[in-house]
C-alpha positions in Angstrom: 26.5 -61.8 0.6 28.3 -59.8 -1.4 27.6 -55.4 -0.1 28.9 -53.7 -3.8 25.5 -52.5 -5.1 25.3 -51.1 -1.1 28.5 -49.1 -1.6 26.8 -47.6 -4.7 23.5 -47.3 -3.0 25.6 -45.0 -0.5 27.0 -43.3 -3.6 24.1 -42.5 -5.0 22.6 -40.9 -1.8 25.4 -39.0 -1.3 25.7 -38.0 -5.3 21.1 -37.0 -4.6 20.4 -33.6 -5.4 18.3 -34.4 -1.4 21.3 -35.2 -0.2 23.8 -32.3 -1.8 20.7 -29.8 -0.5 20.1 -31.0 3.0 24.2 -31.6 3.6 24.8 -27.5 2.4 21.8 -26.7 4.3 22.4 -28.5 7.4 26.6 -27.0 7.1 24.8 -23.6 7.0 22.0 -23.5 9.7 24.1 -25.4 12.6 27.6 -23.7 12.3 25.3 -21.0 14.5 25.7 -22.7 18.2 21.9 -21.0 19.5 20.7 -22.7 16.2 21.7 -25.7 16.7 20.8 -26.0 20.5 17.0 -25.1 19.0 17.5 -27.9 16.5 18.5 -30.0 18.5 15.9 -29.4 21.3 13.1 -28.9 18.9 14.3 -32.8 18.0 14.0 -34.3 21.2 10.8 -32.8 21.9 9.5 -34.4 18.8 10.5 -37.2 19.6 9.0 -37.3 23.3 6.0 -36.2 21.7 5.9 -39.0 19.0 6.7 -41.5 21.2 3.8 -40.2 24.2 1.2 -40.4 21.0 2.6 -44.1 20.2 2.3 -45.1 23.3 -1.6 -43.7 23.6 -0.3 -40.7 26.4 -0.8 -37.1 25.8 3.2 -34.9 25.8 2.9 -32.8 29.0 1.5 -29.6 28.5 4.8 -27.7 28.7 6.8 -30.3 26.2 3.9 -29.0 23.9 4.2 -25.3 24.8 8.0 -25.6 25.0 7.8 -27.2 21.0 5.0 -24.6 19.8 7.4 -21.8 21.0 10.9 -23.7 19.2 8.7 -24.5 16.3 8.4 -20.7 15.7 11.6 -19.5 16.4 13.3 -22.0 14.0 10.4 -22.1 11.1 10.8 -18.2 11.2 13.9 -18.5 9.4 13.5 -19.1 5.3 17.1 -20.9 5.8 16.4 -23.5 9.2 12.7 -23.9 7.6 14.5 -24.1 3.8 16.3 -27.0 5.7 14.0 -28.6 7.8 12.4 -29.7 4.6 15.5 -30.9 3.1 15.6 -33.0 6.1 12.2 -34.4 6.1 12.7 -35.1 1.8 16.0 -36.8 2.4 14.1 -39.2 5.5 11.6 -39.8 3.0 13.6 -40.7 0.4 15.4 -43.0 3.1 12.1 -44.2 3.9 11.6 -45.3 0.2 14.5 -47.3 0.1 14.3 -49.0 3.5 10.2 -49.9 2.6 12.0 -51.2 -1.0 14.6 -53.3 0.7 12.6 -54.5 3.4 10.2 -56.2 0.6 12.8 -57.0 -1.5 13.5 -59.3 1.7 10.2 -60.5 2.1 10.4 -58.8 5.8 7.3 -57.6 7.4 9.1 -54.2 9.2 6.1 -51.7 10.5 7.5 -48.2 10.5 5.5 -46.0 11.6 4.7 -43.4 8.5 5.9 -46.0 6.3 2.6 -47.7 4.4 3.4 -51.3 4.0 
């Protein structure tokens, strides 16, 4: 298989507004160690809560409260809110690309959040 088109796609992603916006905001937001630690903890809790929901159980009350508190702290800062939104937009674009590629390969891969 020739991967040249894959490398062009990777470059197209790096050239996209979604990527540029995300990367610029990431550098700014994550340069502050306290904010970076909060973002890492937010992501960890988010995954844990999502995994609990997917397995049919409920996340602990402590995790839910911590997630709510960290979310409030992060989203109260406009730059962090823009960063989180940019990250979601880039993730959605990548999910769309993944869907197109898996459909082209006639693969039935169920990914949560991606309609198939």
